[in-house]
GUNU-301374 format. One record per residue (C-alpha): residue number from 1; residue in one letter; y, z, x. Coordinates in Angstrom, 3 decimals, padded with zeros to 6 digits, always signed. Layout:
N
SITE    k  r         y         z         x
SITE  NUM  A         Y         Z         X
...
END
This chain:
76
SITE    k  r         y         z         x
SITE    1  M  +011.898  -009.472  +003.394
SITE    2  R  +010.292  -011.137  +000.384
SITE    3  L  +007.250  -009.541  -001.359
SITE    4  S  +004.849  -012.686  -000.121
SITE    5  D  +005.537  -011.189  +003.501
SITE    6  L  +004.844  -007.877  +002.754
SITE    7  Q  +001.029  -009.448  +000.510
SITE    8  D  -000.136  -010.729  +004.324
SITE    9  K  +000.121  -007.212  +005.768
SITE   10  D  -002.655  -004.808  +006.285
SITE   11  V  -002.083  -001.555  +004.667
SITE   12  V  -003.162  +001.281  +007.032
SITE   13  N  -003.122  +004.838  +006.457
SITE   14  I  -001.783  +006.905  +009.543
SITE   15  Y  -003.872  +009.977  +008.859
SITE   16  D  -006.948  +008.367  +009.753
SITE   17  G  -006.217  +004.938  +010.638
SITE   18  K  -008.276  +003.551  +007.874
SITE   19  R  -006.974  +000.440  +006.334
SITE   20  I  -006.416  +000.686  +002.747
SITE   21  G  -006.108  -002.836  +001.600
SITE   22  N  -003.229  -005.484  +000.567
SITE   23  I  -000.409  -005.464  -001.833
SITE   24  I  -000.791  -006.703  -004.722
SITE   25  D  +002.243  -005.887  -006.231
SITE   26  A  +006.044  -004.316  -006.618
SITE   27  N  +007.348  -001.415  -008.872
SITE   28  I  +011.027  -002.178  -009.118
SITE   29  T  +013.530  +000.503  -010.739
SITE   30  I  +015.823  -000.756  -013.509
SITE   31  D  +018.431  -000.321  -011.027
SITE   32  G  +016.412  -003.254  -008.657
SITE   33  N  +015.094  -001.271  -006.255
SITE   34  L  +012.121  -000.760  -004.779
SITE   35  D  +010.014  +002.368  -006.126
SITE   36  S  +006.492  +001.826  -004.952
SITE   37  L  +003.878  -000.981  -004.056
SITE   38  I  +000.595  -001.552  -005.412
SITE   39  V  -002.070  -001.474  -002.870
SITE   40  E  -005.564  -003.193  -003.911
SITE   41  K  -008.367  -001.117  -001.938
SITE   42  T  -010.982  -002.927  +000.399
SITE   43  K  -014.638  -002.182  -000.951
SITE   44  F  -015.034  +000.501  +001.625
SITE   45  I  -012.595  +002.847  +000.360
SITE   46  I  -013.713  +002.476  -002.926
SITE   47  S  -016.334  +005.246  -003.915
SITE   48  R  -018.591  +005.486  -007.580
SITE   49  F  -016.058  +008.384  -008.013
SITE   50  S  -013.018  +006.262  -008.134
SITE   51  T  -011.405  +005.715  -011.244
SITE   52  G  -009.288  +002.354  -010.267
SITE   53  N  -009.316  -000.270  -007.602
SITE   54  E  -005.584  +000.197  -007.087
SITE   55  I  -003.632  +002.780  -005.188
SITE   56  E  +000.338  +003.241  -005.789
SITE   57  V  +002.467  +003.609  -002.551
SITE   58  K  +005.915  +005.083  -003.020
SITE   59  W  +008.370  +003.666  -000.848
SITE   60  S  +008.673  +007.316  +000.912
SITE   61  Q  +005.324  +007.214  +001.466
SITE   62  I  +006.392  +004.029  +003.504
SITE   63  E  +006.124  +004.977  +006.971
SITE   64  K  +006.592  +001.812  +009.488
SITE   65  I  +006.513  -002.274  +008.505
SITE   66  G  +005.387  -003.804  +011.680
SITE   67  E  +004.427  -007.382  +012.150
SITE   68  D  +001.074  -006.797  +011.079
SITE   69  V  +000.825  -003.856  +009.720
SITE   70  I  +002.216  -001.032  +006.750
SITE   71  L  +001.512  +002.334  +007.727
SITE   72  V  +002.016  +004.686  +004.880
SITE   73  K  +001.262  +008.431  +004.980
SITE   74  L  -001.452  +008.986  +002.279
SITE   75  I  -003.694  +011.814  +001.495
SITE   76  L  -006.783  +010.017  -000.743
END
């Protein structure tokens, strides 16, 4: 699977069922392994207390990659 395939999928938090956003980038280790995905938050998640418009999702937090969605375990 390519990063461009993942970027077309919505990222959804399984704890509350809310859409977090879409993947815009990835962090790769020196060994060439995928470490984490960078997700651009949707306008509904962004709050005035938030410092950034991005969330880093570790590979270990990804629960399932489906056809249209990526399910993650994230406590926001």
